[in-house]
KELO-389872 format. One record per residue (C-alpha): residue in one letter; x, y, z. Coordinates in steps of 0.2 Angstrom, whole numbers, padded with zeros to 4 digits, always signed. Layout:
<atoms>
aXYZ ...
</atoms>
This chain:
<atoms>
x+0116-0057-0073 x+0114-0068-0053 x+0121-0058-0046 x+0109-0041-0049 x+0097-0056-0045 x+0097-0050-0024 x+0097-0031-0028 x+0083-0032-0039 x+0073-0040-0024 x+0078-0030-0010 x+0069-0017-0022 x+0052-0025-0018 x+0043-0021-0036 x+0030-0032-0032 x+0025-0019-0020 x+0025-0006-0034 x+0008-0013-0034 x+0002-0001-0021 x+0008+0014-0032 x-0007+0013-0046 x-0015+0021-0033 x-0008+0037-0043 x-0021+0034-0057 x-0036+0029-0046 x-0041+0051-0046 x-0042+0052-0066 x-0049+0030-0067 x-0063+0034-0056 x-0063+0054-0062 x-0069+0047-0078 x-0055+0059-0085 x-0041+0044-0088 x-0045+0045-0107 x-0043+0063-0108 x-0028+0062-0099 x-0008+0062-0107 x-0007+0044-0098 x+0014+0048-0101 x+0011+0062-0090 x+0008+0048-0074 x+0024+0040-0076 x+0035+0048-0071 x+0026+0050-0054 x+0023+0033-0053 x+0042+0028-0056 x+0046+0044-0044 x+0037+0033-0030 x+0044+0019-0036 x+0060+0023-0032 x+0054+0032-0017 x+0046+0018-0011 x+0060+0005-0015 x+0072+0018-0006 x+0063+0017+0012 x+0058-0005+0011 x+0078-0002+0009 x+0081+0006+0025 x+0069-0003+0033 x+0076-0021+0030 x+0092-0012+0034 x+0086-0006+0052 x+0076-0023+0053 x+0089-0036+0046 x+0091-0044+0066 x+0072-0045+0065 x+0068-0052+0050 x+0083-0066+0054 x+0069-0074+0065 x+0055-0072+0052 x+0050-0089+0043 x+0050-0080+0029 x+0059-0064+0028 x+0074-0070+0033 x+0078-0077+0016 x+0078-0060+0009 x+0094-0052+0002 x+0101-0043+0018 x+0100-0056+0031 x+0105-0070+0020 x+0120-0059+0017 x+0118-0058-0002 x+0117-0040-0002 x+0126-0029+0008 x+0124-0016+0023 x+0134-0003+0014 x+0128-0007-0003 x+0109-0008+0001 x+0111+0010+0012 x+0120+0018-0006 x+0109+0011-0016 x+0093+0019-0005 x+0101+0035-0005 x+0103+0034-0024 x+0084+0032-0026 x+0078+0044-0014 x+0090+0057-0021 x+0086+0056-0037 x+0067+0054-0034 x+0068+0071-0028 x+0077+0077-0039 x+0066+0073-0054 x+0050+0078-0046 x+0058+0097-0041 x+0064+0096-0056 x+0049+0090-0070 x+0033+0089-0057 x+0022+0103-0048 x+0026+0110-0030 x+0011+0103-0024 x+0017+0083-0027 x+0035+0088-0022 x+0026+0091-0005 x+0015+0073-0006 x+0032+0068-0011 x+0042+0074+0005 x+0029+0069+0016 x+0029+0053+0011 x+0048+0048+0015 x+0047+0062+0032 x+0032+0054+0037 x+0039+0034+0030 x+0055+0034+0040 x+0049+0042+0054 x+0038+0026+0053 x+0053+0016+0050 x+0063+0023+0064 x+0051+0026+0079 x+0034+0027+0075 x+0031+0010+0070 x+0035+0002+0089 x+0019+0014+0094 x+0001+0005+0095 x-0012+0011+0083 x+0000+0026+0075 x+0010+0011+0065 x-0008+0009+0056 x-0012+0025+0053 x+0006+0029+0047 x+0002+0016+0033 x-0014+0023+0030 x-0006+0038+0026 x+0007+0031+0013 x-0010+0025+0001 x-0019+0043+0004 x-0001+0053-0001 x+0000+0044-0015 x-0019+0045-0020 x-0016+0066-0017 x-0002+0065-0025 x-0011+0055-0040 x-0025+0071-0042 x-0010+0087-0041 x-0002+0073-0057 x-0018+0072-0065 x-0024+0089-0061 x-0042+0078-0051 x-0051+0084-0039 x-0054+0070-0026 x-0068+0068-0019 x-0072+0066-0001 x-0080+0049-0002 x-0068+0044-0009 x-0053+0049+0001 x-0063+0042+0015 x-0065+0023+0007 x-0046+0024+0001 x-0042+0029+0017 x-0051+0015+0028 x-0048+0004+0016 x-0031+0006+0019 x-0032+0006+0038 x-0042-0009+0035 x-0029-0019+0026 x-0015-0010+0040 x-0025-0020+0051 x-0026-0037+0042 x-0009-0038+0040 x-0007-0036+0057 x-0017-0048+0064 x-0009-0059+0051 x+0007-0057+0060 x+0001-0059+0078 x-0008-0075+0071 x+0005-0082+0062 x+0022-0080+0072 x+0011-0083+0090 x+0022-0082+0104 x+0037-0074+0093 x+0027-0061+0086 x+0036-0051+0099 x+0054-0054+0091 x+0049-0050+0074 x+0039-0034+0078 x+0037-0026+0096 x+0022-0017+0092 x+0013-0032+0090 x+0014-0037+0108 x+0006-0019+0114 x-0011-0025+0105 x-0023-0034+0117 x-0029-0053+0111 x-0043-0048+0100 x-0043-0031+0098 x-0035-0032+0080 x-0047-0044+0074 x-0061-0032+0080 x-0054-0017+0074 x-0051-0025+0057 x-0070-0029+0057 x-0076-0010+0060 x-0065-0003+0048 x-0073-0017+0036 x-0090-0012+0039 x-0082+0008+0037 x-0077+0004+0020 x-0095-0003+0017 x-0102+0012+0021 x-0091+0024+0011 x-0089+0015-0005 x-0110+0013-0005 x-0108+0032-0002 x-0095+0036-0017 x-0105+0025-0027 x-0121+0034-0025 x-0113+0047-0029 x-0106+0044-0045 x-0126+0040-0052 x-0121+0024-0059 x-0130+0010-0059 x-0116-0001-0063 x-0108+0009-0047 x-0118+0004-0036 x-0119-0015-0044 x-0100-0015-0038 x-0103-0013-0020 x-0107-0034-0017 x-0090-0036-0023 x-0083-0026-0013 x-0092-0030+0002 x-0086-0051-0008 x-0067-0044-0008 x-0066-0038+0010 x-0074-0053+0017 x-0061-0066+0007 x-0048-0054+0012 x-0052-0060+0029 x-0055-0075+0026 x-0037-0077+0022 x-0030-0070+0035 x-0041-0081+0048 x-0035-0095+0039 x-0018-0092+0042 x-0014-0085+0025 x-0002-0071+0023 x-0009-0052+0026 x+0000-0044+0016 x-0012-0036+0002 x+0001-0034-0012 x+0003-0054-0006 x-0014-0056-0006 x-0020-0049-0021 x-0007-0058-0033 x-0006-0077-0025 x-0028-0078-0020 x-0035-0084-0036 x-0052-0076-0028 x-0047-0061-0023 x-0037-0059-0039 x-0054-0063-0048 x-0063-0049-0040 x-0053-0036-0041 x-0052-0037-0059 x-0070-0039-0061 x-0073-0025-0051 x-0060-0015-0062 x-0070-0021-0076 x-0087-0015-0070 x-0082+0001-0062 x-0074+0006-0081 x-0088+0000-0089 x-0099+0010-0077 x-0091+0027-0080 x-0083+0026-0096 x-0096+0014-0107 x-0114+0025-0102 
</atoms>
């Protein structure tokens, strides 16, 4: 049993939380209760398989850099608990399975979203992560393609304000993660991620503040467009969540969005209350 643990860790199951973005279109569109929830299980499983495969490939390429990181050095590949050939074989199986399932059971438009996600993610993993700003836009595109794929899977049209909000939020979180890495690793940051040396001092912090302000504006417009007073009241909650994330980063904690949500009590509570208030505002009135 213990021999399977490193392989499970290699999949990064905690990061599957990001794939719940596929359920945002029906949830926020007010059609989740009328939709066939089971129809979303396959798209979710496919994105979990494919995203895990991308993480594995990234870990293979970054094995040398991760060995210098205070936390990532304990991952299965740097420690040798999983061999590179075994990890590569697992990644190939996951990607091929995801593509096969999508092409066999889901619409062509979903397959297009999945193909773009794979291509951009692989391009990011192999080269684009080395270029300042481009790396942030690549990460953000992953969230946008999940959102679009969810709209396709549930046959829901995504509003313009929701599109902008998700893009800016993902850009904010990506910037925060980079800023956190640069702050925590200090002079050794470039040994872990070369692109961190390309961002001038204070740039990432300013970019994070700018994108946070933009998120608040677009989310406020989205809330107003829904004509729900309760949804409008979630704007201050959103503001608190953004500021809490920024405090967490400034204090030296990890900027990983998934880790921040799961390990930071106030941030987790904010997300939970937000989901309840939005759900009640959309479905309870």
